[in-house]
C-alpha positions as CSV (number, residue, x, y, z in Angstrom):
1,X,-8.2,1.6,15.4
2,X,-5.0,-0.3,15.7
3,X,-3.6,-2.4,12.8
4,X,-3.8,-5.4,14.7
5,X,-7.6,-4.7,15.1
6,X,-7.9,-4.3,11.1
7,X,-6.1,-7.4,10.6
8,X,-8.5,-9.3,13.0
9,X,-11.4,-7.6,10.9
10,X,-10.2,-8.8,7.6
11,X,-9.5,-12.3,9.1
12,X,-13.0,-12.7,10.3
13,X,-14.6,-11.0,6.8
14,X,-12.3,-13.5,5.1
15,X,-13.3,-16.7,7.1
16,X,-16.9,-15.8,6.9
17,X,-16.9,-15.9,3.2
18,X,-14.4,-18.9,3.0
19,X,-11.9,-16.7,1.1
20,X,-9.5,-18.5,3.1
21,X,-9.2,-21.0,0.0
22,X,-7.4,-18.5,-2.2
23,X,-3.6,-19.0,-2.5
24,X,-1.0,-16.3,-1.3
25,X,0.0,-15.9,-4.7
26,X,-3.8,-14.8,-5.9
27,X,-4.0,-12.5,-3.1
28,X,-0.5,-11.1,-3.9
29,X,-1.5,-10.5,-7.7
30,X,-4.9,-9.0,-6.8
31,X,-2.7,-6.4,-4.7
32,X,-0.7,-5.7,-7.2
33,X,-3.6,-5.2,-9.5
34,X,-5.1,-2.6,-6.8
35,X,-1.8,-1.0,-6.3
36,X,-1.5,-0.5,-10.4
37,X,-5.0,1.1,-10.4
38,X,-3.6,3.6,-7.6
39,X,-0.8,4.2,-10.4
40,X,-3.4,5.2,-12.8
41,X,-4.6,7.7,-10.6
42,X,-1.5,9.1,-9.9
43,X,-0.3,9.0,-13.8
44,X,-3.7,11.0,-14.5
45,X,-3.3,13.4,-11.5
46,X,0.5,14.3,-12.9
47,X,-0.9,15.0,-16.4
48,X,1.4,12.0,-17.6
49,X,-1.8,10.1,-19.0
50,X,-4.2,12.7,-20.7
51,X,-7.9,12.0,-21.6
52,X,-8.4,12.2,-25.5
53,X,-4.5,12.0,-26.2
54,X,-4.9,8.1,-26.4
55,X,-5.1,7.4,-22.8
56,X,-7.9,6.3,-20.5
57,X,-7.6,8.2,-17.3
58,X,-8.3,6.9,-13.9
59,X,-11.8,7.4,-12.7
60,X,-13.7,6.8,-9.5
61,X,-12.7,7.1,-5.8
62,X,-8.8,6.7,-5.4
63,X,-9.8,6.1,-1.6
64,X,-11.5,3.0,-2.4
65,X,-8.3,1.7,-4.3
66,X,-6.1,2.5,-1.2
67,X,-9.0,0.6,0.9
68,X,-8.9,-2.2,-1.4
69,X,-5.2,-2.6,-1.7
70,X,-5.0,-2.2,2.2
71,X,-7.4,-4.9,2.9
72,X,-5.5,-7.6,0.4
73,X,-2.2,-6.4,2.3
74,X,-3.9,-7.2,5.5
75,X,-5.2,-10.3,4.2
76,X,-1.6,-11.5,2.8
77,X,0.1,-10.3,6.2
78,X,-2.7,-12.7,8.0
79,X,-1.8,-15.5,5.6
80,X,2.0,-15.0,6.2
81,X,1.3,-14.9,10.3
82,X,2.7,-11.3,10.5
83,X,1.5,-9.0,13.2
84,X,1.8,-5.9,11.0
85,X,1.5,-3.4,14.1
86,X,4.5,-5.1,15.8
87,X,6.5,-5.1,12.7
88,X,5.7,-1.6,12.0
89,X,6.7,-0.4,15.1
90,X,10.1,-2.6,14.9
91,X,10.8,-1.3,11.3
92,X,10.3,2.5,12.5
93,X,12.9,2.0,15.1
94,X,15.4,0.7,12.6
95,X,14.5,3.4,10.3
96,X,14.9,6.0,12.6
97,X,18.5,4.6,13.3
98,X,19.5,4.1,9.7
99,X,18.3,7.4,8.3
100,X,19.5,10.2,10.3
101,X,16.9,13.0,9.9
102,X,19.3,15.8,10.4
103,X,21.7,14.4,7.5
104,X,18.6,13.8,5.2
105,X,17.3,17.6,5.6
106,X,20.9,18.8,5.0
107,X,21.2,16.5,1.8
108,X,17.8,17.7,0.3
109,X,18.1,21.4,1.2
110,X,21.4,21.3,-0.6
111,X,19.7,20.3,-3.8
112,X,21.9,17.6,-4.7
113,X,18.6,15.4,-5.2
114,X,16.8,16.3,-8.2
115,X,13.1,15.8,-8.2
């Protein structure tokens, strides 16, 4: 499936439920909420948040969280008349020129960057 097709599916889904009445700020806030849920999964996975040690760990399917965030991202892009497929292709071209792969590999292989 192309990104453009996914945007169209989300647009149709949104219109059929009259969700087009929601403001962009509401969609954006919901998107941040879903991204935060992905963050909870990451913190649990890396052992930063531990069940039984004062934290609630993430439960459920993290794939669903990604799908929900992606859907909201598409919805927001539709509202702002952004063709994400075109924008993505253009941005990758810019990034290819901006971030030289050979220079980045050498930099990371030298160990200058601490992980």
